[in-house]
Every structure is written in structure tokens, then in C-alpha cells.
N, C-alpha and C positions, 0 to 999 in steps of 0.2 A: 613288904617289899614286892613291887611288881616285877615279875620275871618273864623271860622268854627263852625259847629253845630254837636254835637254828640247825636244822638237819642239813648237812653239806655232802654233796657228791661231786663227781668230776666235772660234769657238764655235757652238753650235747649241741650239735649244730641247730640253728633255728629252723632250717628247712632242709630237705634232701636234695639240694641243688649244688652244683659245682661252686658257685661263689660262697654260699653259706658254709659248706664243708671246708673250703679253703680258709675262710676267716677263722673258723674254729681251730683247725689244725695249726694255723700260723700262731695263734695265741698260746695254744697248749704246748707245741713243740719249740716255742721260743723261750719257755721258762727254763732258767738255768738249773732249777731243781730237777726237772724232768730229763733234760739232756745236758750232761756236764762236759761235753766236748767243747774245746775252745771255739768261740764264735767264728774266727777266721777260717776254721775248717768246717764247721757245722753249717753255716749259712749258705754256702754254695750248694751243699747237698739239700738243705731244706727248701730253698727258693728255686734252685735249678732243677731238682728232680722230684722231691716229694710233693711239694705244692703244685707242681706242674702236672704230674701224672696221677697221683693217688686219688684226688677228689673225683675225677671222672670215673675211675674204676669203682669207687664206692657208691656212686649214685644209684645204680639199679637195686642193690641190696638194701640200701637205706630207704629208697622209695617204697619197696615192698613192706618194710617194717612200719613206715608211716601209714601206709594203706591199712595194715592190720590193726594198728592201735589208734588211728585217727590223729596221731601226732608222734613226736619222738617217744619211744617206749620208756626211756628213763624219765622224761618229763611227766608222762602219764602216771607211772608207778610212784614217782616222788610225790605227786599231788595226793594220790591215794594214801600213802604213808602218813602224810601230814594230817589229812582229814581224819583218818582212823585213830591216830595217836592223840590228836586234839580231843576227839570225842571221848576216848578212854580216860584221859586225864581229867576232863570235866566231870565224868561220872564218879571218879574215885578220889579226887583231890579237892580240898576246900577252896584253895586259891590256886587254881590251875594256871600254869604258865601259858603264855601264847606260843603256839608252835608255827614255825614258818620254815621255808626252805631256800637255800642258796646254792649256787654252783661255783666251783673254783674257777672255771673258764666259761665265758658266755654269761647268759642271764638266767635268773636274777643274781646280781652280784652281791657279795657280802657287804660291801661298803654301803650300797643303797638300802639293803634290808636293815642294817644297823641304824642308819639315819632315820628310817621310818619308825623303827622301834623306839628310839630315843625321843622322837617328836611326840610319840603317843604316851610318854611317861614311864617307859620301862627303865628300871634301875639296874638290873643285872641280866646279862645275856650268857647263856650256855651254848657254846658252839660244839655240836656233836658231829664230827666227821664220820660218815658211814663207811669207814675202813676198819674192819676188826683188827687187822694186822698193821702196825705202824710201818711206814716207809718215808724216807725223806722225799721221795718222788710223788707221794700222794698227800699224806697228812702234813708234810713239811711246808708245802705252799700255803696251806691254810694258816699255819703259824705266821708265815711271812705277811699274809694279808691282815691278820690281826695286829701284828707289829706296825704295819703301815698306818692302821687306824690310830694307834697310839701316837705315832709320830706326826700325824696330820691334824689332829684335833686338840684344841686347847682344853676343853672340858672332856677329859679322857673317860670313856665308858668303862664300866665294870664288866669284864669279860673273862670267862674261864673256858678251857678247852678239854675235851675228853681225848687223851692221847691214843688209846687203843682199848680193845675189850676182847681180844682173842682168847683170854683165859676165863672169861666170865662163864659160869656154869649154865646160865640161861641161853647163851649164844650156842654152846655145844649142844644143848638139848633141842634148841630150835632147828639146828642143822639135822640132828638125828631124827627129829619128828618129820622133817621134810623127806628124808630118805625112806623112812618107814611108810609114810603115806604113799610115796611113789611105788614102793614094793607091793603094798596092799592093792594098789590099782592095776599095776602092770606085771606083777611077779618079780622075783629077785633075780637079777642078772648074775652072770658067772663072776664078774669082777666089778669093783667100784673104783673109778678114777677120780681123784680130787685134784682138779686143775686150777692152779693159782695164776694170776697175772705175773708175768716175768719181769725182771729188771736185770741190768748188766751185773755180772759177777763182780766187777770192780767196785760197784757200790757197796757190796757186802764187805769186801776187803778194806774199804775205807771206813767201816763202822756202822753201816745200816743194819738194823736188827731184823729186817723183814723176813729173811730166810728162816731164822730161828722161830719167828712167830708162826710162819706157815707150817713148818714141821710140827710144832707143838699142836696147832689146830688139827692137822691131819691125824696125829696120834690120838688126840682126845676124841675125835669123831669115830675113829676106828674102834677105840675102847668102848665108847657109848653104844656102838652097834654090835659089839662083841665079834668083830671080824678077825679071822686068822690072817697071818702075815701074807699068805698067798691069795687072799681074796680082795686085796686093795693095793693101791699105789697112789702116790702124789706126783704131780708134775707141774711144769710151768709153761705157759702159752705166750703168744704174741711177741715174738722176737722182732727187733728192728736193727738192721745193719749187720755188719760182719763180726762184731765183737762177741766174745763168749758171754752168754747169759746164764741165769740159774738153770740148773739141770736136775733131773731129766726133763727133756723137752716133751711136751704133750704129743706132738706129732710122732716122735720116735717111739713113745710108749704105745701109741695106737698102732703103729706099724708092727712093732714086736708082737703085740697081742693078735694082730691080724695074721701074722705068720704062724702063730700058735693055733689058729683056727678056732678061737673062742666062739661059743654059741651066742653070747650076748654080753654087753658091757653097759654100765650106767656111768654117766659123767656128771659131776657136780662142781660148781665154782664157788668155794667157800669164802673167797676174798671179796665177793660182790654182794652188797646188801640189796641190790635191785637189779633186775635184768635190764640190759642195755644193748647197744648195738654190738658190742664185743661178744657178749654171751649169746645173744640171739642169732647173730650173723656168723661169727667165726666158729663158736663152739657148737651151737645147735644145728647149724646148716652146713657150713663149709666142712667141718670135721666129719659130719655124717656122710657127705659126698665122697670125701677122701677115703674114709673107712670102707665105703661100699666098693671102692676100686681095689682095696687090699684083700678083702674077704667078704663073704656073704652073711656074716653074723649080724645080730641086731644091735644097733647103736641107739641109746636112749639118753636124752638130756633131762636132768632134774632141775626145775626152775629154782631161781634164787629165793631167798626168804620173802622178798617183796613186802606185801602188807598182811602176811599171815598173822594169826592171833599170837603165835609163839614169838614172832619177831617184834610185834608191838609190845608184848609183855616185857621183852628184853629191853627195848628202848625206854619204856616207862621206868624200869628198874634203874637203868643208867642215869636217867634224869633225876630220880629220887636220891640217888647216891651222890650226885655232883652239884645239884642246885643248892644254894644256901637256904637254910631253914629260917 
């Protein structure tokens, strides 16, 4: 059986320009999975405020990232992950699956990738969302897109989806290795902050398991690193609007640690499989600037797993476990 794997991530603007950022945000923030506010209330905010003001504010930071990477950092790192995983599978697997990449929002789209794979004779497709912790706001839209494929095609493709992998031992070990490598190069900071992307608290109350998955990840990583309770903390970043989101908020934790005059802190984002504009701009740069205003301690960002050997080994194991033999 000819098989393929599609690595999926959130998406990225095509260019660091106001029109491109506005197009991306419009598609992303119009998804009912992402924002569950009634449209009659949400659209005036989205079109009247967010899409009017936010793209222009984001351009300078995004342009800097494009200059550093030569393209969108998520797009560059995603290509690296695909190339390295494909090479590893070909070295270790007799009939290696084809590996490609798609984005939930923007290009390349899952529907187009699936059409290309089907045209090339692929019989089974494994969709691997690069979200270790499941949330209806991230992995949920991928299920929606797969369902739309089933509804729109007469010859329905054979597709399976990896729902989550937050408990996989190779995931925990990959995170632990990245922290140890950072410590070896820069020394060990006084505290480790595990900052996850936030979602509204109401989502959890309605049944989203994301919070439990994040807490489990944090505890597993702390145990792997043999950290005492006073040496680490988890938090949630990237609030939008006035509603209560998952707590503790990253900004509040950093402020509290600043008031305690800590000498140094390390920050890692375990929910992200690849560095993107959020981790590189908001966490690595903006939070460092804010922290510098609160106190003079050292603020250090630990990169995401990206295309590290440990991460590729995890992805290969997930593929071996979920693809039909």
C-alpha cells in the first residue's frame, strides 16, 4: 500500500505586509472553532478593530523575522522538518511513506495536498497535526477539514488522524533534551517557565481537554528534569479580548518573578512543535523587553523542538504506530 504523511501546523501569512497579514488573520479568526463568540457580536470586533489595527502593528516584527529567516520562520522550519523526516524514513523503512506539509490556514491547503497525493497513487494518508496537546481550537479544525474532504469527494480517500501525543515518552524526552542542551550551553537558570498557548476558560468548561493535557505535559517534563516544585512553573500566553483565559498568565508569572528579583529564568513553549511568529516575536522578544522593565535578571528563551534529531525520532515513531502495515 502506498502511503503518505501530512504534517500539519497552524499557518502563516504569505508575506510580512498589511494585506497578507490581514488575509491570514481574517481566515484564522473567522473559524468558529477558534472564536466561539456569536458572529453578530464577533464580526464588528474582527472587521472593525482587529483587522483594521492589528496587521499594521505586526508588520515591523514580522518583517524582522522574514529578514532573519529569508521567509516566514514557520514555513522555513516546516520544510526542514519534512526534508529531515523524509530522509530518515527512507533510511530506516523499506516502503517509506511520502512526507509533505499543509497548513490549517493559508497555503499549502490540506485539500490541495490530498488531491495531489491521490493523483500520484497514494492509498492511505496519515494526517499528523503538530499539536502535542489536543484542543478543539487547533486540532479540531483539522478534523473539520478532513470531514469536508469526505463530504465533497465521491471516491473517499483513506485518511487517519493522530489526535494528540502529549503523553508519548519520546515527546517528553525530546523536550527534556532540549532543556538540557540549553543548560549545557548557557548554564541553568534559577527558574524554568513552561508557557503554553492560552485559550478561553469557557472552552475548558465546555469540555475541551487542552488544559489537562498541558498540565500533564508540564508535570512530565518537570519529572524528567528532576525539578523541585519551586524551580518551575507553567503558564498560558496570548490572551485576546476581555474574557477570562486559562491561568496563570505568562505575563503575571514573569512580573511576579521580577518582583522576586530572580537572577535568571528560562522559558520554553512545549505546545509548539516549531518556532513561529508567536514564539519568536511574543515570547522571545516582547517578553524579554517587558521583563527587562521589571527587573535586571537574565531572560532566556529555549527554542522549540523544530527539526532536532529527538523530534524527528518522535515523529517517526508516531508514524510507525499509526500508519497501516
